[in-house]
C-alpha positions as CSV (number, residue, x, y, z in Angstrom):
1,M,-0.1,0.1,-0.1
2,L,0.9,3.4,-0.9
3,S,2.1,5.3,2.1
4,L,1.1,9.1,2.6
5,P,2.5,11.8,4.5
6,C,0.3,13.3,7.5
7,S,-1.2,16.2,5.9
8,C,-2.2,13.8,2.6
9,A,-4.0,11.6,5.1
10,R,-6.3,14.7,6.5
11,V,-7.2,15.9,3.2
12,L,-8.4,12.5,1.8
13,P,-11.6,12.1,3.2
14,W,-12.6,15.6,2.0
15,L,-11.2,14.3,-1.6
16,L,-12.9,11.3,-2.0
17,L,-16.3,13.3,-0.9
18,S,-15.1,16.2,-3.7
19,L,-15.5,13.1,-6.0
20,L,-18.4,11.4,-5.2
21,L,-20.2,14.9,-5.7
22,V,-18.5,15.8,-8.5
23,S,-18.9,12.6,-10.0
24,A,-23.0,12.5,-9.7
25,P,-24.3,12.7,-12.9
26,S,-26.8,16.1,-14.1
27,T,-30.3,15.6,-14.7
28,M,-29.9,17.8,-18.0
29,A,-27.7,17.7,-21.0
30,T,-25.7,20.3,-22.5
31,D,-29.0,21.3,-24.5
32,G,-31.0,21.6,-22.0
33,R,-32.7,18.1,-22.5
34,P,-32.9,14.8,-20.2
35,P,-29.9,12.9,-21.1
36,S,-30.2,10.0,-23.1
37,K,-30.5,7.1,-20.6
38,P,-33.8,4.7,-19.5
39,I,-35.6,5.3,-16.4
40,V,-37.1,3.1,-13.9
41,T,-39.8,3.1,-12.0
42,R,-41.5,1.1,-8.7
43,L,-44.2,-1.3,-9.2
44,T,-46.5,-1.7,-6.1
45,K,-49.4,-4.3,-6.1
46,D,-52.7,-3.7,-4.3
47,P,-53.5,-6.5,-2.1
48,A,-57.1,-5.6,-1.9
49,I,-57.7,-5.7,-5.5
50,S,-55.4,-6.9,-7.6
51,L,-53.9,-3.9,-9.4
52,Y,-50.8,-2.6,-9.7
53,T,-49.5,0.9,-9.7
54,I,-46.7,2.9,-10.7
55,S,-44.9,5.7,-9.7
56,V,-44.4,8.5,-11.8
57,K,-46.6,11.0,-10.7
58,S,-45.7,13.6,-8.4
59,G,-47.8,13.1,-5.2
60,A,-50.0,10.1,-6.4
61,P,-49.2,7.2,-8.2
62,L,-51.4,5.5,-11.3
63,V,-53.0,2.2,-11.9
64,V,-50.8,0.7,-14.6
65,D,-53.2,-0.3,-17.7
66,L,-51.4,-2.0,-20.7
67,A,-54.1,-1.8,-22.8
68,G,-55.0,1.7,-21.9
69,P,-54.8,4.5,-24.8
70,L,-53.6,7.5,-22.5
71,L,-52.7,8.8,-19.0
72,W,-55.1,10.5,-17.1
73,S,-55.4,12.1,-13.5
74,T,-57.2,13.7,-11.8
75,C,-56.3,18.0,-12.3
76,P,-55.7,20.9,-10.1
77,S,-57.0,23.6,-10.9
78,P,-56.1,26.2,-13.0
79,H,-54.6,23.7,-15.5
80,R,-53.0,24.0,-19.2
81,T,-54.8,23.4,-22.0
82,I,-54.8,21.8,-25.4
83,P,-55.9,23.6,-28.5
84,C,-58.6,21.4,-30.2
85,S,-57.2,22.7,-33.2
86,S,-53.6,20.5,-32.3
87,S,-52.4,17.0,-33.5
88,V,-52.5,15.8,-30.0
89,C,-56.1,17.0,-29.7
90,T,-56.9,14.4,-32.9
91,I,-54.9,11.5,-31.5
92,A,-56.0,11.8,-27.8
93,N,-59.8,11.6,-29.0
94,R,-59.2,8.6,-32.3
95,N,-59.9,5.5,-29.4
96,H,-63.5,7.2,-28.0
97,P,-64.5,4.4,-25.5
98,D,-67.4,3.0,-26.3
99,N,-70.9,4.2,-24.8
100,C,-69.7,6.7,-23.8
101,P,-71.2,10.2,-24.6
102,Y,-69.5,12.8,-25.9
103,A,-69.0,16.6,-24.2
104,A,-70.7,19.6,-25.8
105,G,-67.7,20.6,-26.9
106,G,-63.9,20.3,-27.0
107,R,-63.8,18.4,-30.6
108,P,-60.8,17.9,-32.3
109,G,-60.3,20.3,-35.6
110,S,-62.7,23.2,-34.4
111,G,-61.2,26.4,-35.8
112,D,-62.7,28.5,-32.3
113,R,-58.9,29.6,-31.2
114,S,-60.2,29.0,-27.4
115,C,-61.4,25.6,-27.9
116,A,-59.9,23.3,-25.6
117,C,-59.5,20.4,-26.1
118,V,-61.3,17.5,-24.5
119,A,-60.5,13.8,-24.3
120,Y,-62.5,10.6,-23.2
121,P,-60.5,8.8,-20.4
122,Y,-62.1,5.0,-19.1
123,N,-61.8,3.3,-15.6
124,P,-61.0,-0.1,-17.0
125,V,-62.1,-1.8,-13.6
126,S,-65.6,0.0,-13.2
127,G,-66.4,0.7,-16.9
128,Q,-67.3,4.0,-16.5
129,C,-65.9,6.7,-18.7
130,G,-65.3,10.5,-18.4
131,H,-64.7,13.8,-19.9
132,G,-61.7,15.9,-19.2
133,D,-59.5,18.7,-20.7
134,V,-56.2,17.8,-22.4
135,T,-53.4,19.3,-20.6
136,T,-49.7,18.3,-19.4
137,V,-48.7,16.2,-16.6
138,P,-45.3,16.7,-14.9
139,L,-43.9,13.1,-14.2
140,S,-40.8,12.3,-12.7
141,A,-38.6,9.0,-12.4
142,N,-35.2,7.9,-12.1
143,A,-32.6,7.4,-14.6
144,T,-30.9,4.2,-14.6
145,D,-27.6,1.8,-16.2
146,G,-30.2,-0.8,-15.6
147,K,-28.6,-2.0,-12.0
148,N,-29.7,0.6,-10.2
149,P,-31.6,4.1,-10.3
150,L,-28.7,6.7,-10.9
151,F,-30.6,10.3,-10.6
152,P,-34.1,11.7,-10.8
153,V,-35.2,13.0,-14.3
154,S,-38.4,14.9,-14.7
155,F,-40.5,15.5,-17.8
156,S,-44.1,15.8,-18.9
157,A,-46.6,14.0,-20.9
158,F,-50.1,14.9,-22.5
159,G,-52.6,13.3,-20.6
160,S,-56.7,13.6,-20.0
161,C,-58.1,15.3,-16.8
162,A,-60.6,13.3,-15.3
163,P,-63.5,13.7,-13.0
164,G,-62.4,12.6,-9.2
165,G,-66.0,10.0,-9.5
166,L,-63.3,7.8,-11.9
167,L,-61.6,6.8,-9.5
168,T,-63.8,4.7,-7.9
169,S,-62.8,0.5,-7.6
170,L,-59.6,1.9,-7.9
171,P,-56.9,1.5,-5.0
172,S,-57.0,4.3,-2.2
173,G,-54.8,7.4,-2.9
174,V,-54.0,6.9,-6.6
175,A,-54.7,9.7,-9.2
176,G,-55.3,8.0,-12.2
177,V,-54.6,6.1,-14.5
178,A,-51.3,5.1,-16.7
179,G,-51.7,3.8,-19.9
180,L,-49.3,1.7,-21.5
181,S,-50.3,0.4,-24.6
182,R,-49.1,0.5,-28.2
183,L,-50.8,3.9,-28.6
184,P,-48.9,7.4,-29.3
185,L,-50.5,9.0,-26.1
186,S,-49.5,5.8,-24.5
187,L,-46.8,6.5,-21.5
188,P,-43.7,4.5,-23.4
189,S,-44.4,6.2,-26.2
190,Q,-44.3,9.7,-24.8
191,V,-41.3,8.6,-22.5
192,A,-39.5,7.6,-25.7
193,S,-40.2,11.1,-27.4
194,S,-39.6,13.2,-24.5
195,L,-36.4,11.8,-23.1
196,K,-35.0,10.6,-27.0
197,V,-35.0,6.8,-25.8
198,A,-35.7,3.5,-27.4
199,K,-39.4,2.9,-27.6
200,K,-39.5,0.2,-25.5
201,F,-40.2,-1.1,-22.1
202,A,-39.5,-3.7,-19.7
203,L,-42.5,-5.0,-16.7
204,C,-41.8,-7.1,-13.7
205,L,-44.9,-7.4,-12.0
206,P,-44.3,-8.1,-8.2
207,G,-46.5,-10.7,-5.8
208,S,-48.2,-9.0,-3.0
209,G,-45.7,-7.7,0.0
210,Y,-42.8,-6.6,-2.8
211,D,-41.8,-4.0,-5.0
212,G,-41.7,-4.6,-8.8
213,A,-40.4,-2.5,-11.4
214,A,-40.4,-1.0,-15.1
215,I,-38.0,0.0,-16.9
216,F,-38.8,2.5,-19.6
217,G,-36.2,3.0,-23.0
218,G,-34.9,-0.4,-23.2
219,G,-31.5,-1.5,-22.0
220,P,-30.3,-4.2,-19.5
221,F,-32.3,-5.5,-16.5
222,Q,-30.6,-6.6,-13.7
223,L,-32.2,-8.1,-10.7
224,L,-30.0,-9.2,-7.9
225,A,-29.4,-12.9,-7.1
226,A,-26.0,-15.0,-6.7
227,P,-24.7,-13.9,-8.9
228,P,-26.7,-11.0,-10.3
229,V,-28.3,-11.5,-13.6
230,E,-29.5,-9.7,-16.3
231,I,-33.1,-10.7,-18.0
232,A,-34.0,-8.1,-20.6
233,E,-31.7,-8.1,-23.2
234,S,-31.6,-12.5,-23.7
235,L,-35.5,-11.7,-24.2
236,S,-34.5,-9.3,-27.1
237,Q,-33.2,-11.8,-28.9
238,N,-35.9,-14.4,-29.9
239,P,-38.8,-12.4,-29.0
240,L,-42.7,-12.8,-30.0
241,P,-44.0,-10.9,-33.0
242,L,-46.7,-8.9,-31.8
243,L,-50.2,-8.8,-33.2
244,K,-52.4,-5.6,-34.7
245,H,-55.7,-5.3,-33.1
246,P,-57.6,-3.5,-35.8
247,K,-59.3,-1.6,-32.8
248,N,-56.9,-0.7,-29.8
249,G,-53.7,-0.5,-29.0
250,A,-53.1,-3.4,-26.4
251,Y,-50.8,-6.6,-26.9
252,Y,-52.1,-9.6,-28.5
253,F,-49.3,-12.4,-29.4
254,R,-50.5,-16.0,-31.1
255,V,-50.9,-18.8,-28.9
256,T,-51.4,-22.1,-31.2
257,G,-52.4,-23.9,-28.3
258,I,-52.7,-25.2,-24.4
259,A,-50.7,-27.9,-22.6
260,V,-51.4,-29.7,-19.6
261,N,-48.6,-32.3,-18.2
262,L,-47.3,-31.9,-21.9
263,V,-50.6,-33.4,-23.3
264,R,-52.4,-30.7,-25.8
265,V,-55.6,-29.8,-24.3
266,P,-58.9,-30.7,-27.0
267,I,-59.7,-27.3,-27.8
268,P,-61.7,-26.3,-30.9
269,R,-59.9,-25.3,-33.8
270,R,-58.6,-21.2,-34.1
271,A,-60.5,-21.2,-31.0
272,L,-57.7,-19.6,-30.2
273,D,-57.7,-17.0,-33.3
274,L,-57.5,-13.3,-33.3
275,D,-60.1,-12.1,-36.2
276,I,-58.1,-9.5,-37.7
277,R,-61.0,-8.0,-39.5
278,R,-63.5,-8.0,-36.2
279,G,-61.4,-7.6,-33.5
280,T,-62.6,-10.3,-31.8
281,G,-60.9,-13.6,-29.9
282,G,-57.4,-13.7,-29.7
283,V,-55.1,-13.9,-26.2
284,T,-54.2,-10.9,-24.7
285,L,-52.7,-9.7,-21.4
286,S,-54.1,-7.4,-19.0
287,T,-53.2,-5.7,-15.8
288,V,-56.0,-4.8,-14.7
289,T,-57.7,-8.6,-14.9
290,P,-56.4,-9.8,-11.0
291,Y,-56.5,-13.3,-13.0
292,T,-56.7,-15.2,-16.2
293,T,-59.6,-15.6,-17.9
294,L,-60.9,-17.8,-21.0
295,R,-63.8,-18.0,-22.8
296,S,-66.0,-21.1,-22.1
297,D,-64.8,-23.0,-25.3
298,I,-61.7,-23.3,-24.1
299,Y,-61.6,-23.0,-20.7
300,R,-64.0,-26.0,-19.8
301,P,-61.5,-28.3,-21.6
302,L,-58.3,-26.7,-19.9
303,L,-60.0,-27.1,-16.3
304,R,-61.0,-31.0,-17.3
305,A,-57.4,-31.3,-18.3
306,F,-55.7,-30.0,-15.4
307,D,-58.2,-32.0,-12.6
308,A,-57.1,-35.3,-14.6
309,A,-53.4,-34.0,-14.1
310,T,-54.2,-33.2,-10.2
311,S,-56.5,-35.9,-9.4
312,G,-54.2,-37.5,-7.0
313,I,-54.2,-34.3,-4.5
314,A,-57.0,-34.2,-2.0
315,R,-59.6,-31.6,-3.3
316,A,-61.4,-28.5,-0.9
317,A,-64.6,-26.8,-1.1
318,P,-64.4,-24.0,-4.1
319,V,-63.8,-20.5,-3.2
320,K,-65.1,-17.8,-4.9
321,P,-64.2,-16.8,-7.5
322,F,-62.3,-19.9,-8.3
323,E,-64.5,-23.2,-9.3
324,M,-61.5,-25.7,-8.2
325,C,-59.2,-25.6,-5.0
326,Y,-57.1,-28.6,-3.0
327,Q,-56.2,-29.0,0.4
328,A,-53.0,-27.0,0.9
329,S,-51.7,-29.1,3.2
330,A,-51.8,-32.2,0.0
331,L,-49.5,-30.3,-1.9
332,S,-45.9,-30.3,-2.1
333,S,-43.8,-26.9,-2.5
334,T,-41.1,-26.6,-5.4
335,R,-38.9,-23.7,-6.1
336,L,-41.8,-23.0,-9.1
337,G,-44.2,-23.0,-6.3
338,F,-46.7,-25.6,-6.2
339,G,-45.6,-29.3,-7.2
340,V,-48.5,-29.6,-9.9
341,A,-48.4,-30.2,-13.7
342,N,-47.1,-27.3,-15.7
343,I,-49.3,-25.6,-18.0
344,D,-47.7,-24.7,-21.6
345,L,-49.2,-21.8,-23.9
346,M,-47.6,-22.9,-26.6
347,L,-46.4,-20.1,-29.2
348,D,-45.3,-18.9,-32.3
349,R,-41.5,-20.1,-33.5
350,G,-42.0,-23.4,-31.0
351,Q,-41.6,-21.7,-27.7
352,N,-43.5,-22.3,-24.7
353,W,-44.8,-20.4,-22.4
354,T,-44.7,-22.6,-19.4
355,L,-46.7,-22.1,-15.9
356,P,-45.5,-23.9,-12.9
357,G,-47.5,-24.6,-9.9
358,G,-46.5,-20.8,-8.9
359,S,-48.9,-19.6,-11.8
360,S,-51.5,-21.9,-11.8
361,L,-52.5,-22.2,-8.2
362,V,-53.0,-19.6,-5.9
363,Q,-53.8,-19.5,-2.1
364,V,-56.6,-18.5,-0.9
365,N,-56.1,-19.2,2.6
366,E,-54.5,-21.1,5.3
367,Q,-55.9,-24.1,4.4
368,T,-57.0,-23.7,0.5
369,V,-55.0,-23.3,-2.8
370,C,-57.2,-22.9,-5.3
371,F,-56.7,-23.4,-9.5
372,A,-55.9,-19.7,-10.5
373,F,-57.7,-19.7,-13.8
374,L,-61.6,-18.3,-14.5
375,E,-64.5,-18.8,-16.7
376,M,-65.8,-15.6,-18.5
377,G,-69.5,-15.1,-18.9
378,H,-71.8,-15.6,-21.5
379,T,-73.2,-12.6,-21.9
380,S,-73.0,-10.1,-25.7
381,A,-69.7,-8.4,-24.3
382,V,-68.0,-11.5,-24.2
383,A,-69.2,-12.2,-27.7
384,D,-66.7,-9.8,-28.9
385,S,-63.8,-10.0,-26.0
386,P,-60.7,-12.1,-26.3
387,A,-60.5,-15.3,-25.9
388,V,-57.9,-15.2,-23.3
389,I,-57.3,-12.8,-20.9
390,I,-53.3,-13.4,-19.5
391,G,-54.1,-11.8,-16.1
392,G,-51.9,-10.1,-13.6
393,F,-51.3,-13.5,-11.4
394,Q,-50.0,-15.3,-13.9
395,M,-47.4,-12.6,-15.2
396,E,-46.3,-11.8,-11.8
397,N,-42.4,-12.8,-11.2
398,N,-42.3,-12.9,-15.0
399,M,-40.3,-10.6,-16.9
400,L,-41.8,-8.9,-20.4
401,V,-40.3,-7.1,-22.8
402,F,-42.1,-4.5,-24.8
403,D,-40.6,-3.4,-28.1
404,L,-43.5,-0.8,-29.8
405,E,-40.8,0.0,-32.7
406,K,-40.6,-3.6,-33.6
407,G,-43.7,-5.1,-32.7
408,T,-42.4,-7.6,-30.7
409,L,-42.9,-9.4,-26.8
410,G,-40.3,-11.0,-25.0
411,I,-41.3,-13.4,-21.8
412,S,-39.3,-15.0,-19.7
413,W,-40.3,-17.8,-17.4
414,L,-41.2,-18.1,-13.8
415,L,-38.1,-16.0,-12.4
416,F,-37.7,-18.2,-9.4
417,G,-36.1,-20.8,-11.4
418,I,-33.3,-18.7,-11.7
419,R,-33.7,-17.8,-7.9
420,T,-34.5,-14.3,-8.1
421,G,-37.7,-12.2,-8.8
422,C,-39.8,-9.2,-9.8
423,G,-38.8,-8.0,-6.0
424,N,-35.4,-8.0,-6.6
425,F,-34.4,-4.9,-8.8
426,N,-31.6,-2.8,-6.5
427,F,-33.6,0.5,-6.0
428,T,-30.5,1.8,-3.5
429,V,-29.8,5.2,-6.0
430,G,-26.4,5.0,-7.7
431,S,-25.2,2.4,-5.5
432,S,-23.2,1.0,-8.6
433,S,-21.5,3.9,-9.4
434,T,-20.5,5.1,-5.5
435,A,-19.3,1.6,-5.3
436,H,-16.9,1.7,-8.0
437,L,-15.2,5.4,-7.0
438,L,-14.9,3.9,-3.4
439,A,-13.2,0.9,-4.9
440,T,-10.8,3.7,-6.6
441,A,-10.4,5.7,-3.8
442,A,-9.7,1.9,-1.8
443,N,-6.8,1.7,-4.3
444,I,-5.2,4.8,-4.4
445,L,-4.7,4.1,-0.5
């Protein structure tokens, strides 16, 4: 070790502190814009109603809606408005919710210079809609290198004001909804255009009691393990093509079949296909649907197949809303959850999305574990719905990488298989860069 004079030794702590302060990156680039780095934010699950919230709006979180076309929240008074003549107004009104009455004014294309644009926010849980001014919403998150948050970044996004009554059925304390769809005014699209990052995001939904993470703008996504493991970039190497829905910006992908215990489930031919012309059927992802929900002609064969594959496990009385339940004491445990037959969603390019016991069964109380899939009803709305809606529970502790530019989706298996999970992102700010500086200083000493 290098020997230093006494006076230098006294100066070193201050020198080290100066290095740490000077090395802290600025939140703005030289041209006045935020640096071109992805941003990371926490995801939290509300255990009471199984919705996920994201912390990007100052003061209150927003509910995550993968299919949502835009961002909406309650607004202060006064607030900025957007002219009806603007292109933003036209885009904000492209996806008008069904059965939502129009306001008296605020239509796009109006030549009235005093016309303030109106949009129609939609509550995906209650099915209610409202109307409110299109405005700009201040947002903030942290830049990231994919390993840690680095420094704060503030930016604005276009969104819609909403009446307070539209928050009914959402978690207490939220301010609105963050739409993450493929459409131009979704949060990922606006992050990409505002911060000049890739039009890409990765979502890692947590289970109850943990904080998951979302990274907007591409790049790596590392989770703590032994050793730490990078997930996102490997998922981008052989992604699935997304299907374009003619009526909305939701994420659909092709599923060619379903298997239980490696045996194909007998479902009607083309039952899983998306009708591109009518916009019905198909398989989609939803963060506002708690459990995977299937049309009856798919659910019934799947239920029978799983029932047969688990016939040796003692049953319990059903607990609503689930139809088939087991005695918890009769189930073994594995790293991937309860020890039962796997369910495989058979995908394009010979890939499978495997749902082991940790994704197919949910513990509802100390004595009871239930089959975590639900059957759609028999209303006219179901006839126009997807064939399968993959719910939040089945996405938990899987990483999903959405590339909006290329129109692709990458899906990991349940992360427990590599001894990590969505609660393992390191939210310690700047710890990687600080550790590097401390190591450098130690080498000098």
